[in-house]
C-alpha positions as CSV (number, residue, x, y, z in Angstrom):
1,X,75.1,91.3,-16.3
2,X,78.8,91.4,-17.0
3,X,81.7,90.9,-14.7
4,X,82.8,94.0,-12.8
5,X,85.9,92.6,-11.1
6,X,89.1,94.3,-11.9
7,X,87.3,97.4,-13.4
8,X,87.8,99.7,-10.4
9,X,84.3,99.2,-9.1
10,X,84.3,98.7,-5.3
11,X,81.8,96.8,-3.2
12,X,78.6,98.5,-2.2
13,X,79.7,99.0,1.3
14,X,83.2,100.1,0.6
15,X,86.2,99.3,2.7
16,X,85.3,98.6,6.4
17,X,87.6,99.5,9.2
18,X,89.1,96.7,11.2
19,X,86.9,95.6,14.1
20,X,89.8,94.4,16.2
21,X,92.6,96.8,16.8
22,X,95.6,95.0,18.1
23,X,97.8,97.4,20.2
24,X,101.5,97.3,19.3
25,X,102.8,98.3,22.7
26,X,102.0,97.5,26.3
27,X,101.1,101.2,26.9
28,X,98.6,101.1,24.0
29,X,97.1,97.8,25.3
30,X,96.8,99.3,28.8
31,X,95.1,102.4,27.4
32,X,92.7,100.3,25.3
33,X,91.7,98.2,28.3
34,X,91.2,101.2,30.6
35,X,88.7,102.6,28.1
36,X,86.5,99.5,28.1
37,X,87.0,98.1,31.7
38,X,85.4,99.7,34.7
39,X,87.8,100.3,37.6
40,X,90.9,99.8,35.5
41,X,92.4,103.0,36.9
42,X,92.4,101.6,40.4
43,X,95.4,99.4,39.4
44,X,97.6,102.5,39.0
45,X,97.0,103.9,42.5
46,X,99.4,103.9,45.4
47,X,96.7,102.3,47.6
48,X,96.5,99.3,45.2
49,X,100.2,98.8,45.0
50,X,100.5,98.8,48.8
51,X,97.5,96.4,49.2
52,X,98.9,94.1,46.5
53,X,102.2,93.7,48.4
54,X,100.3,93.2,51.7
55,X,98.3,90.3,50.1
56,X,101.4,88.7,48.6
57,X,103.1,88.8,52.0
58,X,99.9,87.5,53.8
59,X,99.8,84.6,51.4
60,X,103.5,83.9,51.8
61,X,104.2,84.5,48.0
62,X,102.5,81.2,47.4
63,X,99.7,80.5,44.8
64,X,96.5,79.9,46.8
65,X,95.2,77.7,44.0
66,X,98.2,75.5,43.1
67,X,100.7,75.9,45.9
68,X,103.4,77.1,43.5
69,X,106.0,79.6,45.0
70,X,105.6,83.0,43.3
71,X,109.2,83.8,42.6
72,X,109.2,84.7,38.9
73,X,109.2,88.0,37.2
74,X,106.4,88.7,34.7
75,X,105.7,87.2,32.3
76,X,107.1,84.0,33.9
77,X,104.4,81.4,34.7
78,X,105.3,81.6,38.4
79,X,105.2,85.4,38.7
80,X,102.8,86.7,41.3
81,X,99.3,88.0,40.4
82,X,96.9,89.3,43.0
83,X,93.5,88.1,41.9
84,X,90.0,89.4,42.8
85,X,88.0,86.3,43.9
86,X,84.7,88.0,43.1
87,X,84.9,90.3,40.0
88,X,84.8,93.9,41.2
89,X,83.3,95.5,38.1
90,X,84.5,98.9,39.1
91,X,83.2,98.7,42.7
92,X,85.9,100.4,44.8
93,X,84.8,98.7,48.0
94,X,85.1,95.2,46.4
95,X,88.3,96.1,44.6
96,X,90.2,97.1,47.8
97,X,88.7,94.4,50.1
98,X,91.6,92.2,51.3
99,X,89.1,89.3,51.9
100,X,88.3,89.4,48.1
101,X,92.0,89.1,47.1
102,X,94.2,86.1,46.7
103,X,97.8,85.5,45.5
104,X,97.9,83.3,42.4
105,X,100.5,82.4,39.7
106,X,100.3,84.1,36.4
107,X,99.9,80.7,34.8
108,X,96.8,79.9,36.9
109,X,95.4,83.3,36.4
110,X,95.9,83.4,32.7
111,X,94.4,79.9,32.1
112,X,92.1,78.5,34.7
113,X,90.7,81.9,36.1
114,X,90.1,83.2,32.5
115,X,88.4,79.9,31.6
116,X,86.1,80.2,34.6
117,X,85.2,83.8,33.8
118,X,84.5,83.0,30.1
119,X,82.3,80.1,31.2
120,X,80.3,82.5,33.3
121,X,81.1,80.7,36.6
122,X,82.0,84.0,38.2
123,X,79.2,86.2,36.8
124,X,77.1,86.0,40.0
125,X,80.1,86.6,42.3
126,X,80.8,83.0,43.2
């Protein structure tokens, strides 16, 4: 058989769409996450915003994992994040349970917590 490269003959499967679509704005990223993550809409509720502030006050704006003061503004490493200790997976009761919430720094949440979730340490709710 002769070479077909450069003769306008495409592959047998043709061009495939990109598997990973990277959003260009924060709004697009949020919309993409809402489509694939159960319970994502809870974060936009007035109830969540009030509860989040209550938890931050309860914990004295201090990271419950590292002791760092949470005084930064996102995306600063010391900005406050209210973390679900046990993953809620769309369960409203677990999502809004103050006993399941802790104040942590963005740095801890985006590194250690994510590492734990990826390792499967939190899959059974521990």
